[in-house]
C-alpha positions in Angstrom: -9.6 -17.8 -3.8 -13.1 -17.3 -2.9 -14.6 -15.5 -5.9 -18.1 -15.1 -4.1 -16.9 -13.3 -1.1 -15.8 -9.6 -1.0 -15.2 -7.4 -3.9 -15.5 -6.6 -6.9 -15.6 -3.0 -5.6 -18.2 -1.0 -7.3 -15.8 2.0 -8.1 -15.5 2.0 -11.9 -14.6 5.8 -12.0 -11.8 5.4 -9.7 -10.6 2.1 -11.3 -10.7 3.7 -14.6 -8.6 6.6 -13.5 -5.9 4.3 -12.2 -5.8 2.9 -15.7 -6.0 -0.5 -17.6 -3.5 -2.2 -15.1 -5.9 -2.0 -12.2 -8.3 -4.5 -11.1 -11.5 -4.1 -8.9 -11.3 -7.4 -7.3 -8.6 -10.0 -6.0 -7.4 -12.2 -8.9 -4.9 -15.1 -9.0 -1.7 -13.8 -10.4 -1.8 -16.4 -13.1 -5.0 -14.7 -14.5 -3.5 -11.2 -14.8 -2.4 -9.9 -18.1 1.4 -9.0 -18.4 0.3 -5.3 -18.2 -1.6 -5.8 -15.1 1.2 -7.8 -13.5 3.5 -5.0 -14.1 1.1 -2.5 -12.6 0.4 -4.7 -9.5 4.0 -5.4 -9.1 4.8 -1.7 -9.0 2.1 -1.2 -6.4 3.6 -3.9 -4.4 6.9 -2.5 -4.6 5.8 0.9 -3.5 4.0 -0.7 -0.5 7.3 -2.6 0.3 9.3 0.7 0.3 6.7 2.4 2.5 7.0 -0.4 5.0 10.6 -0.5 4.9 11.0 3.3 5.5 8.7 3.1 8.3 10.7 0.4 9.9 13.8 2.5 9.5 12.0 5.5 11.1 10.5 3.4 13.9 14.1 1.9 14.6 15.1 5.8 15.1 12.4 6.4 17.5 13.3 3.3 19.5 17.0 4.3 19.6 16.1 7.5 21.0 13.8 6.3 23.7 16.7 3.9 24.6 19.0 7.0 24.8 16.4 8.9 27.0 15.9 5.8 29.2 12.2 5.7 28.3 12.0 2.6 26.2 10.7 0.4 28.9 7.8 2.9 30.0 6.7 3.5 26.4 4.0 1.6 24.4 4.6 1.6 20.7 1.8 0.6 18.5 2.3 -0.2 14.9 -0.8 -0.3 12.6 -1.2 -0.6 8.9 -4.0 -1.0 6.3 -3.7 -2.2 2.7 -1.4 0.6 1.5 -1.4 4.3 0.9 -4.3 6.2 -0.5 -5.0 6.0 -4.2 -6.2 9.6 -4.3 -2.9 11.0 -5.6 -2.8 8.5 -8.5 -6.5 8.9 -9.1 -6.5 12.6 -9.0 -3.1 13.1 -10.5 -2.5 16.8 -11.8 0.4 17.8 -13.8 3.0 19.9 -11.7 6.1 21.5 -12.9 
């Protein structure tokens, strides 16, 4: 890990809103506290679930394109970033 390259991100307000499990820079797993490991593992599980669902839905699109005979003339692009926005977590409001 190159500690001199990249973050820490200067977003103390957002990091504080996410809670004590969040980190503001890449850290080796072995350096995380148990609380931070649980938090980061939950985020990784959410990301994996999002990618799994996208894979399922893209499969449905491909299946439909095959039925329509349009698969060979269709360009499909898949892009991704580092995960979903943290806005809902950082700006959570109580809803009933």
